[in-house]
Backbone of each chain as ProteinMPNN parsed JSONL, in Angstrom:
{"seq_chain_A": "MKISEIDWSVKEQEIAQSAFNKAYQREITALLESVRERSSSIVELGDIWNLNDLLNSKRHELDGKYEYEYSVLIFVFAKLLKEGWLNLNDLEGLTSDKRAKISALSRM", "coords_chain_A": {"N_chain_A": [[91.861, 40.244, 52.523], [91.098, 39.561, 49.277], [88.795, 37.115, 48.038], [89.671, 35.822, 45.723], [92.246, 36.05, 45.892], [93.161, 34.224, 47.685], [95.605, 31.909, 49.329], [96.511, 28.626, 48.351], [97.789, 25.812, 49.764], [100.124, 23.092, 48.775], [99.179, 20.734, 49.842], [96.531, 21.345, 50.279], [95.668, 21.763, 47.804], [95.856, 19.304, 46.642], [93.784, 18.17, 48.15], [91.471, 19.718, 47.305], [91.579, 19.404, 44.522], [90.829, 16.625, 44.58], [88.218, 16.694, 45.769], [86.803, 18.18, 43.967], [86.898, 16.594, 41.715], [85.458, 14.459, 42.761], [82.975, 15.702, 43.084], [82.298, 16.431, 40.522], [82.266, 13.703, 39.395], [80.027, 12.643, 40.772], [77.935, 14.242, 39.896], [77.973, 13.773, 37.103], [77.293, 10.938, 37.267], [74.791, 10.989, 38.245], [73.515, 12.283, 36.166], [73.731, 10.626, 34.179], [72.171, 8.474, 35.073], [69.763, 9.651, 35.125], [69.288, 10.344, 32.416], [69.22, 8.112, 31.151], [66.959, 7.13, 32.59], [64.879, 8.672, 31.717], [64.972, 8.421, 28.853], [64.112, 5.871, 28.675], [61.325, 6.077, 28.951], [60.514, 7.549, 26.688], [57.976, 8.315, 24.429], [56.767, 9.753, 22.42], [57.393, 12.334, 20.108], [57.667, 14.773, 21.364], [58.707, 14.097, 23.671], [61.5, 13.635, 23.023], [62.287, 15.961, 22.178], [62.269, 17.382, 24.497], [64.021, 16.005, 26.016], [66.386, 16.708, 24.578], [66.281, 19.499, 24.858], [66.748, 19.715, 27.543], [69.373, 18.398, 27.767], [71.009, 20.188, 26.218], [70.764, 22.233, 28.063], [71.878, 21.308, 30.148], [74.447, 20.758, 29.489], [75.454, 23.241, 28.819], [75.451, 24.301, 31.5], [77.191, 22.709, 32.979], [79.399, 23.027, 31.651], [80.096, 25.813, 32.415], [80.167, 25.562, 35.087], [82.187, 23.743, 36.109], [84.943, 24.782, 36.845], [88.175, 24.733, 37.16], [89.903, 26.681, 38.836], [92.145, 28.287, 40.963], [91.522, 30.966, 41.826], [88.877, 31.265, 41.735], [87.785, 29.076, 43.054], [86.821, 28.902, 45.689], [84.231, 30.077, 45.325], [83.227, 28.227, 43.384], [83.08, 25.787, 44.754], [81.354, 26.467, 46.935], [79.014, 26.519, 45.26], [78.676, 23.993, 44.415], [78.566, 22.764, 46.907], [76.159, 23.83, 47.772], [74.432, 22.653, 45.91], [74.598, 20.119, 46.542], [76.554, 18.408, 45.448], [78.689, 18.331, 46.631], [80.086, 17.896, 50.054], [80.86, 19.068, 53.249], [82.531, 17.381, 54.441], [84.083, 16.364, 52.349], [85.824, 18.469, 52.124], [87.58, 18.464, 53.904], [90.575, 19.157, 55.79], [91.271, 21.347, 54.357], [91.784, 24.846, 55.293], [90.271, 26.28, 58.06], [89.118, 28.51, 57.74], [88.89, 28.922, 55.085], [86.866, 26.71, 54.707], [84.823, 27.795, 56.171], [84.169, 29.96, 54.645], [83.352, 28.877, 52.211], [81.215, 27.596, 53.191], [79.633, 29.415, 54.06], [79.048, 30.987, 51.767], [77.698, 29.088, 50.265], [75.146, 29.043, 51.378], [73.981, 31.382, 50.55]], "CA_chain_A": [[92.29, 39.686, 51.436], [90.053, 39.141, 48.384], [88.725, 35.568, 47.976], [90.512, 35.445, 44.512], [93.742, 35.982, 46.119], [93.57, 33.323, 48.889], [96.543, 30.943, 48.816], [96.138, 27.308, 48.41], [98.898, 25.093, 49.941], [100.272, 22.068, 47.997], [98.274, 19.721, 50.317], [95.24, 21.85, 49.919], [95.402, 21.674, 46.371], [95.386, 17.994, 46.392], [92.353, 17.96, 48.515], [90.614, 20.524, 46.484], [91.557, 18.535, 43.237], [90.168, 15.405, 44.888], [86.792, 17.192, 46.189], [86.284, 18.634, 42.47], [86.709, 15.367, 40.917], [84.312, 13.808, 43.302], [81.579, 16.357, 42.729], [82.01, 16.176, 38.997], [81.727, 12.3, 39.141], [78.694, 12.531, 41.352], [77.03, 14.995, 39.062], [77.789, 13.064, 35.933], [76.698, 9.742, 37.4], [73.248, 11.453, 38.407], [73.026, 12.733, 34.869], [73.772, 9.319, 33.31], [71.058, 7.74, 35.37], [68.633, 10.562, 34.617], [69.273, 10.447, 30.913], [68.751, 6.492, 30.977], [65.481, 6.87, 32.953], [63.903, 9.673, 30.841], [64.944, 7.867, 27.606], [63.271, 4.625, 28.604], [59.969, 6.639, 28.801], [60.219, 8.136, 25.438], [56.927, 7.552, 23.634], [56.605, 10.689, 21.309], [58.502, 13.362, 19.5], [57.762, 15.96, 22.141], [59.736, 13.702, 24.767], [62.606, 13.676, 22.592], [62.846, 17.411, 22.098], [62.316, 17.684, 25.973], [65.183, 15.582, 26.466], [67.146, 17.421, 23.953], [66.408, 20.798, 25.624], [67.437, 19.288, 28.991], [70.859, 17.958, 27.566], [71.418, 21.598, 25.893], [71.095, 23.239, 29.117], [72.903, 20.822, 31.246], [75.902, 20.715, 28.933], [75.934, 24.585, 29.092], [75.474, 24.54, 32.929], [78.209, 21.821, 33.478], [80.651, 23.851, 31.189], [80.39, 26.82, 33.15], [80.389, 25.222, 36.72], [83.195, 22.99, 36.623], [86.241, 25.578, 36.299], [89.226, 24.509, 38.265], [90.769, 28.04, 38.858], [92.071, 28.666, 42.272], [91.003, 32.202, 41.974], [87.318, 31.158, 41.747], [87.443, 27.728, 43.663], [85.787, 29.161, 46.943], [82.726, 30.128, 44.722], [82.797, 26.88, 42.713], [82.906, 24.897, 45.921], [80.179, 26.951, 47.502], [77.852, 26.268, 44.595], [78.511, 22.663, 44.445], [77.963, 22.419, 48.305], [74.631, 24.183, 47.761], [73.67, 21.816, 44.965], [74.575, 18.694, 46.945], [77.37, 17.521, 44.911], [79.81, 18.199, 47.53], [79.743, 17.972, 51.458], [81.774, 19.566, 53.978], [83.406, 16.247, 54.732], [85.088, 16.45, 51.12], [86.727, 19.494, 52.006], [88.475, 18.136, 55.302], [91.927, 19.486, 55.336], [91.345, 22.783, 53.868], [91.957, 25.608, 56.406], [88.892, 26.345, 58.671], [88.698, 29.828, 57.134], [88.376, 28.451, 53.582], [85.576, 25.992, 54.822], [83.879, 28.702, 56.7], [83.815, 30.858, 53.449], [82.606, 28.005, 51.341], [79.889, 27.039, 53.932], [78.707, 30.863, 54.248], [78.571, 31.201, 50.42], [76.741, 28.075, 49.836], [73.935, 29.437, 52.014], [73.627, 32.626, 49.899]], "C_chain_A": [[90.959, 39.131, 50.666], [89.984, 37.563, 48.28], [89.564, 35.032, 46.72], [91.95, 35.44, 44.783], [94.172, 35.025, 47.165], [94.631, 32.281, 48.281], [96.102, 29.412, 49.056], [97.678, 26.489, 48.73], [98.948, 23.831, 48.952], [99.149, 21.001, 48.499], [96.879, 20.027, 50.058], [94.696, 21.792, 48.424], [95.131, 20.387, 45.798], [94.012, 17.741, 46.938], [91.318, 18.607, 47.675], [90.474, 19.736, 45.059], [90.48, 17.261, 43.486], [88.59, 15.76, 44.983], [86.128, 17.432, 44.834], [85.898, 17.555, 41.796], [85.5, 14.591, 41.516], [83.077, 14.236, 43.064], [81.166, 16.221, 41.491], [81.423, 14.679, 38.682], [80.256, 12.167, 39.674], [77.566, 13.008, 40.323], [76.778, 14.074, 37.789], [77.224, 11.69, 36.114], [75.156, 10.064, 37.507], [72.538, 11.664, 37.071], [72.831, 11.678, 33.895], [72.509, 8.628, 33.613], [69.804, 8.56, 35.062], [68.301, 10.496, 33.017], [68.602, 8.922, 30.595], [67.342, 6.399, 31.405], [64.608, 7.576, 31.875], [64.002, 8.873, 29.307], [64.234, 6.628, 27.546], [61.86, 4.851, 28.548], [59.65, 7.365, 27.667], [59.197, 7.665, 24.66], [56.61, 8.429, 22.304], [57.638, 11.695, 21.214], [58.762, 14.329, 20.535], [58.837, 15.38, 23.304], [61.145, 13.692, 24.324], [63.155, 15.145, 22.482], [62.968, 17.902, 23.646], [63.593, 17.177, 26.412], [66.427, 16.323, 25.772], [67.429, 18.809, 24.473], [67.258, 20.57, 26.992], [68.987, 19.116, 28.763], [71.482, 19.404, 27.208], [71.885, 22.37, 27.116], [71.907, 22.552, 29.97], [74.303, 20.827, 30.762], [76.362, 22.219, 29.118], [76.286, 24.807, 30.417], [76.851, 23.616, 33.433], [79.624, 22.684, 32.836], [81.09, 25.047, 31.927], [80.69, 26.519, 34.693], [81.617, 24.602, 37.064], [84.665, 23.545, 36.182], [86.989, 25.317, 37.371], [90.31, 25.555, 38.061], [90.886, 28.218, 40.238], [91.424, 29.961, 42.821], [89.274, 32.274, 42.192], [86.851, 29.917, 42.5], [86.601, 27.764, 44.793], [84.246, 29.074, 46.38], [82.363, 28.759, 44.012], [82.455, 25.788, 43.708], [81.479, 25.249, 46.563], [78.778, 26.508, 46.712], [77.586, 24.762, 44.622], [78.133, 22.001, 45.929], [76.459, 22.631, 48.246], [73.787, 23.326, 47.051], [73.563, 20.447, 45.412], [75.622, 17.903, 46.447], [78.752, 17.484, 45.624], [79.233, 18.306, 49.028], [81.001, 18.531, 52.038], [82.959, 18.576, 54.378], [84.753, 16.214, 53.559], [86.074, 17.395, 51.396], [87.754, 19.519, 53.233], [89.719, 18.426, 54.91], [92.28, 20.74, 54.789], [91.445, 23.721, 55.162], [90.515, 25.835, 56.866], [88.311, 27.688, 57.94], [88.154, 29.643, 55.813], [86.816, 27.799, 53.653], [84.449, 26.834, 55.202], [83.225, 29.674, 55.481], [83.019, 30.098, 52.709], [81.199, 27.791, 52.008], [78.983, 28.484, 53.984], [78.201, 31.051, 52.619], [77.515, 30.407, 50.006], [75.35, 28.384, 50.448], [73.131, 30.735, 51.531], [72.446, 32.366, 48.925]], "O_chain_A": [[90.041, 38.487, 51.173], [90.979, 36.852, 48.419], [90.071, 33.91, 46.74], [92.768, 34.912, 44.03], [95.346, 34.962, 47.53], [94.615, 31.871, 47.121], [95.343, 29.132, 49.984], [98.603, 26.604, 47.926], [97.92, 23.528, 48.348], [98.349, 20.49, 47.716], [96.089, 19.164, 49.675], [93.524, 21.782, 48.048], [94.434, 20.197, 44.801], [93.164, 17.159, 46.261], [90.31, 17.966, 47.377], [89.373, 19.493, 44.563], [89.531, 16.991, 42.75], [87.785, 15.127, 44.299], [85.025, 16.947, 44.582], [84.774, 17.442, 41.308], [84.63, 14.135, 40.774], [82.137, 13.468, 42.853], [80.002, 15.957, 41.188], [80.447, 14.437, 37.971], [79.394, 11.606, 38.997], [76.568, 12.364, 39.998], [75.658, 13.683, 37.461], [76.654, 11.213, 35.133], [74.352, 9.393, 36.859], [71.37, 11.364, 36.824], [72.009, 11.715, 32.979], [71.787, 8.209, 32.708], [68.798, 7.933, 34.726], [67.169, 10.594, 32.543], [67.617, 8.73, 29.883], [66.544, 5.718, 30.76], [63.716, 6.986, 31.265], [62.951, 8.79, 28.67], [63.746, 6.27, 26.474], [61.134, 3.945, 28.139], [58.517, 7.843, 27.594], [59.392, 6.573, 24.126], [56.247, 7.884, 21.261], [58.547, 11.887, 22.022], [59.907, 14.754, 20.69], [59.695, 16.123, 23.781], [62.012, 13.737, 25.197], [64.336, 15.425, 22.685], [63.767, 18.795, 23.928], [64.27, 17.874, 27.167], [67.436, 16.507, 26.452], [68.571, 19.264, 24.541], [68.252, 21.208, 27.34], [69.782, 19.662, 29.527], [72.435, 19.786, 27.886], [72.954, 22.964, 27.259], [72.721, 23.225, 30.602], [75.248, 20.895, 31.548], [77.501, 22.457, 29.519], [77.316, 25.439, 30.652], [77.473, 24.062, 34.397], [80.655, 22.898, 33.475], [82.284, 25.306, 32.075], [81.409, 27.248, 35.375], [82.141, 24.823, 38.156], [85.409, 22.965, 35.391], [86.585, 25.61, 38.497], [91.32, 25.432, 37.367], [89.831, 28.322, 40.865], [90.917, 30.075, 43.937], [88.634, 33.188, 42.711], [85.644, 29.694, 42.596], [85.753, 26.894, 44.989], [83.343, 28.334, 46.77], [81.232, 28.285, 44.118], [81.585, 24.957, 43.449], [80.594, 24.401, 46.676], [77.723, 26.222, 47.278], [76.458, 24.311, 44.82], [77.528, 20.937, 46.064], [75.642, 21.78, 48.6], [72.61, 23.165, 47.37], [72.747, 19.651, 44.946], [75.734, 16.757, 46.881], [79.709, 16.786, 45.291], [78.095, 18.731, 49.232], [82.069, 18.488, 51.426], [84.115, 18.942, 54.59], [85.957, 16.09, 53.786], [87.2, 17.201, 50.938], [88.562, 20.42, 53.461], [90.099, 18.055, 53.8], [93.436, 21.161, 54.754], [91.1, 23.143, 56.192], [89.6, 25.587, 56.08], [87.124, 27.799, 57.637], [87.087, 30.144, 55.458], [85.851, 28.154, 52.976], [83.321, 26.706, 54.725], [82.049, 30.033, 55.42], [81.9, 30.553, 52.471], [80.165, 27.826, 51.34], [77.753, 28.492, 53.942], [77.013, 31.241, 52.359], [76.517, 30.876, 49.458], [74.391, 27.87, 49.874], [72.021, 31.091, 51.926], [71.979, 33.29, 48.26]]}, "seq_chain_B": "MKISEIDWSVKEQEIAQSAFNKAYQREITALLESVRERSSSIVELGDIWNLNDLLNSKRHELDGKYEYEYSVLIFVFAKLLKEGWLNLNDLEGLTSDKRAKISALSRM", "coords_chain_B": {"N_chain_B": [[56.569, 26.144, -17.594], [57.319, 26.983, -14.319], [58.535, 25.032, -11.683], [57.476, 25.875, -9.14], [55.224, 26.975, -9.7], [53.444, 25.049, -10.488], [50.006, 23.592, -10.559], [47.846, 22.286, -8.285], [45.217, 20.017, -7.998], [42.283, 19.681, -6.125], [41.99, 17.041, -5.361], [44.452, 16.047, -5.577], [45.774, 17.538, -3.755], [44.8, 16.384, -1.418], [45.92, 13.851, -1.511], [48.614, 14.436, -1.718], [48.787, 15.618, 1.002], [48.428, 13.533, 2.538], [50.432, 11.675, 1.848], [52.686, 13.305, 2.557], [52.251, 13.259, 5.358], [52.444, 10.486, 6.121], [55.239, 10.18, 5.313], [56.419, 11.916, 7.142], [55.395, 10.548, 9.526], [56.648, 8.035, 9.212], [59.434, 8.892, 9.369], [59.593, 9.885, 12.007], [58.918, 7.864, 13.526], [61.055, 6.109, 13.123], [63.118, 7.624, 14.029], [62.279, 7.775, 16.858], [62.719, 5.083, 17.547], [65.238, 4.956, 16.89], [66.545, 6.738, 18.783], [65.667, 5.472, 21.199], [67.11, 3.084, 21.275], [69.712, 4.02, 21.065], [69.963, 5.388, 23.584], [69.621, 3.39, 25.272], [72.267, 2.207, 25.379], [73.891, 4.175, 26.431], [76.571, 4.817, 28.202], [78.55, 6.464, 29.254], [79.726, 9.813, 29.595], [80.316, 11.192, 27.247], [78.693, 9.565, 25.437], [76.19, 10.802, 25.912], [76.505, 13.433, 25.039], [77.023, 12.859, 22.496], [74.605, 11.909, 21.793], [73.1, 14.139, 22.392], [74.218, 15.879, 20.318], [73.399, 14.675, 17.95], [70.584, 14.834, 18.223], [70.043, 17.708, 18.183], [70.885, 18.194, 15.623], [68.936, 16.678, 14.145], [66.875, 17.884, 14.823], [67.12, 20.22, 13.813], [67.321, 19.558, 11.036], [64.743, 18.288, 10.604], [62.941, 20.362, 11.135], [63.521, 21.989, 8.782], [63.039, 20.37, 6.632], [60.314, 19.294, 6.544], [58.337, 21.148, 5.207], [55.268, 22.107, 4.486], [54.259, 23.365, 1.7], [52.656, 24.216, -1.344], [54.393, 25.462, -3.433], [56.973, 24.477, -3.006], [56.624, 21.794, -2.956], [57.155, 19.837, -4.827], [59.932, 19.556, -4.586], [60.246, 19.027, -1.937], [59.104, 16.297, -1.811], [60.552, 15.148, -3.562], [63.002, 14.826, -2.041], [62.181, 13.419, 0.112], [61.709, 11.145, -1.099], [63.987, 10.265, -2.017], [65.342, 9.958, 0.447], [64.021, 7.661, 1.393], [61.765, 7.919, 2.872], [59.328, 8.122, 1.718], [57.695, 6.629, -0.946], [57.085, 5.83, -4.457], [54.56, 4.869, -4.841], [53.178, 6.02, -2.894], [52.486, 8.371, -3.92], [50.652, 7.942, -5.781], [48.059, 8.836, -7.96], [48.777, 11.421, -8.255], [49.486, 13.709, -10.944], [51.038, 12.317, -13.881], [52.97, 13.709, -14.868], [53.841, 15.376, -12.503], [54.671, 13.256, -10.833], [56.752, 12.308, -12.384], [58.669, 14.311, -12.368], [59.243, 14.613, -9.562], [60.277, 12.155, -9.214], [62.653, 12.217, -10.911], [63.854, 14.362, -9.66], [64.579, 13.159, -7.325], [66.672, 11.734, -8.027], [68.898, 13.034, -8.339]], "CA_chain_B": [[55.934, 26.419, -16.258], [58.209, 26.583, -13.258], [57.905, 23.901, -10.739], [56.778, 26.461, -8.089], [53.81, 27.454, -10.197], [52.402, 23.902, -10.835], [48.684, 23.565, -9.92], [47.592, 21.015, -7.598], [43.975, 19.931, -7.93], [41.885, 19.386, -4.654], [42.258, 15.58, -5.181], [45.908, 15.921, -5.517], [46.097, 18.141, -2.419], [44.45, 15.346, -0.446], [47.042, 12.755, -1.662], [49.962, 15.093, -1.238], [48.825, 15.959, 2.323], [48.5, 12.226, 3.078], [51.889, 11.352, 1.541], [53.369, 14.076, 3.465], [52.048, 12.904, 6.792], [53.074, 9.391, 6.058], [56.663, 10.18, 5.327], [56.588, 12.366, 8.587], [55.205, 9.484, 10.65], [57.809, 7.228, 9.22], [60.615, 9.431, 9.937], [59.586, 10.296, 13.34], [58.926, 6.513, 14.338], [62.229, 5.428, 12.976], [63.852, 8.685, 15.052], [62.096, 7.361, 18.21], [63.369, 3.938, 17.869], [66.719, 5.086, 17.162], [66.815, 7.309, 20.247], [65.451, 4.582, 22.302], [68.296, 2.269, 21.078], [70.875, 4.827, 21.528], [69.74, 5.655, 24.876], [69.826, 2.165, 26.073], [73.556, 1.935, 25.453], [74.615, 5.118, 27.224], [77.38, 4.442, 29.373], [79.476, 7.576, 29.643], [79.062, 11.229, 29.362], [80.63, 11.194, 25.623], [77.537, 9.18, 24.738], [75.299, 11.649, 26.09], [76.686, 14.623, 24.242], [76.858, 12.384, 20.955], [73.16, 11.887, 21.418], [72.749, 15.509, 22.1], [74.548, 16.457, 18.887], [72.38, 14.063, 17.153], [69.122, 15.566, 18.291], [70.226, 19.042, 17.772], [70.948, 18.056, 14.197], [67.923, 15.957, 13.62], [65.744, 18.845, 14.974], [67.132, 21.199, 12.799], [66.88, 18.962, 9.658], [63.268, 18.146, 10.523], [62.335, 21.706, 10.86], [63.728, 22.647, 7.459], [62.601, 19.559, 5.629], [58.842, 19.18, 6.426], [57.727, 22.388, 4.881], [54.121, 21.884, 3.528], [54.046, 24.609, 0.843], [52.647, 23.561, -2.77], [55.258, 25.904, -4.217], [58.274, 23.586, -2.903], [56.344, 20.427, -2.482], [57.781, 18.734, -5.5], [61.418, 19.25, -4.078], [60.038, 18.339, -0.606], [58.84, 14.953, -2.081], [61.866, 14.496, -4.179], [64.096, 14.677, -0.951], [61.695, 12.281, 0.962], [61.568, 10.003, -1.858], [65.652, 10.032, -1.991], [65.764, 9.458, 1.707], [63.399, 6.493, 1.585], [60.584, 8.164, 3.702], [58.316, 8.068, 0.708], [57.952, 5.745, -2.037], [56.235, 6.273, -5.58], [53.077, 4.317, -4.404], [52.473, 7.019, -1.888], [52.175, 9.568, -4.804], [49.532, 7.497, -6.833], [46.961, 9.819, -8.093], [49.231, 12.833, -8.837], [49.648, 13.606, -12.52], [52.382, 11.449, -14.275], [54.216, 14.816, -14.913], [54.522, 15.544, -11.231], [55.375, 11.874, -10.381], [58.095, 12.063, -13.18], [59.464, 15.433, -11.951], [59.688, 14.031, -8.405], [61.264, 10.925, -9.455], [63.944, 12.573, -11.499], [64.733, 15.2, -8.906], [65.191, 12.334, -6.315], [67.926, 10.879, -8.316], [69.823, 14.026, -8.411]], "C_chain_B": [[56.949, 26.06, -15.216], [57.515, 25.612, -12.357], [57.0, 24.656, -9.587], [55.473, 26.908, -8.429], [52.918, 26.384, -10.577], [51.184, 23.971, -10.007], [48.537, 22.271, -9.29], [46.069, 21.174, -7.341], [43.557, 19.586, -6.418], [42.313, 17.967, -4.238], [43.662, 15.455, -4.883], [46.509, 16.536, -4.319], [45.918, 17.274, -1.168], [45.611, 14.353, -0.271], [48.364, 13.307, -1.314], [49.882, 15.247, 0.397], [48.978, 14.341, 3.142], [49.895, 11.582, 2.91], [52.787, 12.016, 2.426], [53.336, 13.596, 4.886], [52.663, 11.557, 6.988], [54.41, 9.243, 6.151], [57.031, 10.677, 6.73], [56.442, 11.307, 9.514], [56.328, 8.523, 10.571], [59.128, 7.643, 9.797], [60.763, 9.553, 11.47], [59.6, 9.025, 14.187], [60.318, 6.06, 14.257], [63.288, 6.348, 14.046], [63.631, 8.07, 16.627], [62.768, 5.959, 18.474], [64.882, 4.067, 17.825], [67.359, 5.647, 18.419], [66.589, 6.345, 21.284], [66.683, 3.64, 22.387], [69.591, 2.912, 21.637], [70.997, 4.929, 22.876], [70.031, 4.533, 25.723], [71.343, 1.62, 26.304], [74.438, 3.064, 25.709], [75.376, 4.641, 28.164], [78.35, 5.523, 29.899], [79.01, 8.769, 29.077], [79.293, 11.562, 27.706], [79.284, 10.81, 25.03], [76.412, 10.19, 24.794], [75.38, 12.939, 25.098], [76.62, 14.189, 22.751], [75.344, 12.452, 20.734], [72.675, 13.42, 21.289], [72.908, 16.234, 20.921], [73.505, 15.896, 18.02], [71.211, 14.755, 17.041], [69.156, 16.871, 17.838], [70.345, 19.014, 16.307], [69.803, 17.505, 13.477], [66.76, 17.099, 13.658], [65.782, 19.909, 13.723], [66.876, 20.813, 11.39], [65.266, 18.851, 9.486], [62.522, 19.409, 10.189], [62.492, 22.232, 9.439], [63.045, 21.652, 6.436], [61.059, 19.375, 5.35], [58.084, 20.593, 6.374], [56.342, 21.977, 3.864], [53.662, 23.074, 2.616], [53.859, 24.18, -0.743], [53.715, 24.173, -3.788], [56.69, 25.083, -4.163], [57.923, 22.172, -2.906], [56.895, 19.505, -3.406], [59.329, 18.453, -5.119], [61.271, 18.565, -2.7], [59.838, 16.785, -0.812], [60.023, 14.27, -2.704], [62.821, 14.167, -3.035], [63.441, 13.488, -0.012], [61.712, 10.987, 0.374], [63.208, 9.332, -1.818], [65.984, 9.328, -0.695], [65.05, 8.101, 1.962], [62.067, 6.702, 2.573], [59.364, 8.048, 2.862], [58.648, 7.137, -0.43], [56.8, 6.207, -3.2], [54.819, 5.931, -5.443], [52.47, 5.369, -3.768], [51.946, 8.309, -2.749], [50.999, 9.216, -5.916], [48.377, 8.371, -6.762], [47.322, 11.2, -8.452], [49.349, 12.64, -10.251], [51.078, 13.033, -12.702], [53.297, 12.54, -14.551], [54.799, 15.061, -13.614], [55.322, 14.391, -10.814], [56.808, 11.903, -11.232], [59.08, 13.288, -12.658], [60.159, 14.994, -10.55], [60.547, 12.933, -8.541], [62.731, 11.344, -9.889], [64.879, 13.398, -10.665], [65.406, 14.356, -7.641], [66.388, 11.634, -6.702], [69.026, 11.841, -8.471], [70.974, 14.123, -7.179]], "O_chain_B": [[57.423, 24.923, -15.206], [56.304, 25.408, -12.267], [55.964, 24.143, -9.164], [54.654, 27.205, -7.559], [51.772, 26.628, -10.954], [51.261, 24.368, -8.845], [49.071, 21.26, -9.746], [45.6, 22.108, -6.692], [44.408, 19.25, -5.595], [42.829, 17.673, -3.16], [44.022, 14.754, -3.937], [47.594, 16.155, -3.879], [46.608, 17.339, -0.151], [46.151, 14.075, 0.8], [49.161, 12.645, -0.648], [50.898, 14.999, 1.046], [49.59, 14.162, 4.195], [50.416, 10.996, 3.859], [53.63, 11.362, 3.041], [54.378, 13.548, 5.54], [53.394, 11.41, 7.968], [54.9, 8.385, 6.885], [57.805, 10.038, 7.443], [57.352, 11.124, 10.322], [56.938, 8.17, 11.581], [59.811, 6.941, 10.543], [61.817, 9.366, 12.079], [60.125, 8.984, 15.3], [60.82, 5.615, 15.289], [64.125, 5.785, 14.752], [64.548, 7.915, 17.434], [63.319, 5.739, 19.553], [65.647, 3.435, 18.553], [68.369, 5.223, 18.98], [67.32, 6.384, 22.273], [67.224, 3.436, 23.474], [70.338, 2.413, 22.478], [72.053, 4.596, 23.413], [70.625, 4.673, 26.793], [71.636, 0.801, 27.175], [75.603, 3.042, 25.312], [74.828, 3.982, 29.048], [78.891, 5.363, 30.993], [78.101, 8.842, 28.25], [78.433, 12.153, 27.052], [78.736, 11.562, 24.224], [75.738, 10.405, 23.787], [74.401, 13.358, 24.481], [76.242, 14.966, 21.875], [74.849, 12.94, 19.717], [72.025, 13.861, 20.341], [72.084, 17.031, 20.473], [72.767, 16.653, 17.388], [70.805, 15.234, 15.982], [68.266, 17.214, 17.06], [69.813, 19.966, 15.735], [69.641, 17.794, 12.291], [65.909, 17.237, 12.779], [64.891, 20.29, 12.965], [66.306, 21.577, 10.612], [64.643, 19.225, 8.493], [61.715, 19.554, 9.271], [61.578, 22.902, 8.958], [62.513, 22.132, 5.435], [60.586, 19.313, 4.215], [57.392, 21.057, 7.28], [56.448, 21.613, 2.693], [52.637, 23.683, 2.922], [54.859, 23.824, -1.366], [53.959, 23.578, -4.838], [57.434, 25.045, -5.143], [58.829, 21.339, -2.862], [57.163, 18.38, -2.984], [59.875, 17.364, -5.298], [62.037, 17.67, -2.343], [60.386, 16.026, -0.014], [60.41, 13.127, -2.458], [63.458, 13.121, -3.164], [64.19, 12.689, 0.552], [61.727, 9.928, 1.002], [63.491, 8.149, -1.626], [66.715, 8.34, -0.639], [65.574, 7.397, 2.825], [61.427, 5.732, 2.98], [58.313, 7.855, 3.472], [59.81, 6.932, -0.782], [55.791, 6.838, -2.889], [53.949, 6.668, -5.906], [51.305, 5.665, -4.03], [51.127, 9.114, -2.307], [50.538, 10.021, -6.726], [47.786, 8.63, -5.713], [46.514, 12.036, -8.856], [49.318, 11.513, -10.744], [52.032, 13.196, -11.942], [54.494, 12.269, -14.458], [56.019, 15.008, -13.452], [56.501, 14.504, -10.48], [57.856, 11.531, -10.704], [60.288, 13.061, -12.591], [61.381, 15.003, -10.396], [61.587, 12.893, -7.883], [63.761, 10.924, -9.362], [66.109, 13.377, -10.705], [66.441, 14.693, -7.065], [67.072, 11.011, -5.891], [70.131, 11.378, -8.751], [71.831, 15.006, -7.203]]}, "name": "protein", "num_of_chains": 2, "seq": "MKISEIDWSVKEQEIAQSAFNKAYQREITALLESVRERSSSIVELGDIWNLNDLLNSKRHELDGKYEYEYSVLIFVFAKLLKEGWLNLNDLEGLTSDKRAKISALSRMMKISEIDWSVKEQEIAQSAFNKAYQREITALLESVRERSSSIVELGDIWNLNDLLNSKRHELDGKYEYEYSVLIFVFAKLLKEGWLNLNDLEGLTSDKRAKISALSRM"}
């Protein structure tokens, strides 16, 4: 079965949605802290444009990354796991096969 | 004579360059203050994207506005005067004809 065709039970959908939200919240919280920190050390125009570049890039990245579609969710979770916004405990309750796939993809 | 063909004496070029630099420094200083102030009140993601939008727009605006070319300098100064980054005292030493043109254009 292709990864895009994997079934998600209602219970798994709840777990997935919750894990997805947690990862998003963690990444947003980290971004808010990082922007506040960088902003407090702005002294010249170059610092402003560096911040601007970072925000443009982060916005683009977030738009692409947080796609809640079951057909791609295994890949989304693998990426979030790799980047540290999710851990395997957040995925407790998904089938062991799904968790194994996510874990394997996250190491690629 | 078209505005783009107006002559600038060496002395006037010095005054113009100095006025141009002053306006630029004033606007940059105000931008730095404004970004620091906005950054300190960032509490949610929307605040970050609002700041991002503002910086993109400001960058574009500054790129277009601070063009040091004698053929367009009367217009550049008129705009800076209108926006308050320059005042007529900064242009002391330019011919009265130039100052009158800049002043008139700034009120359009």
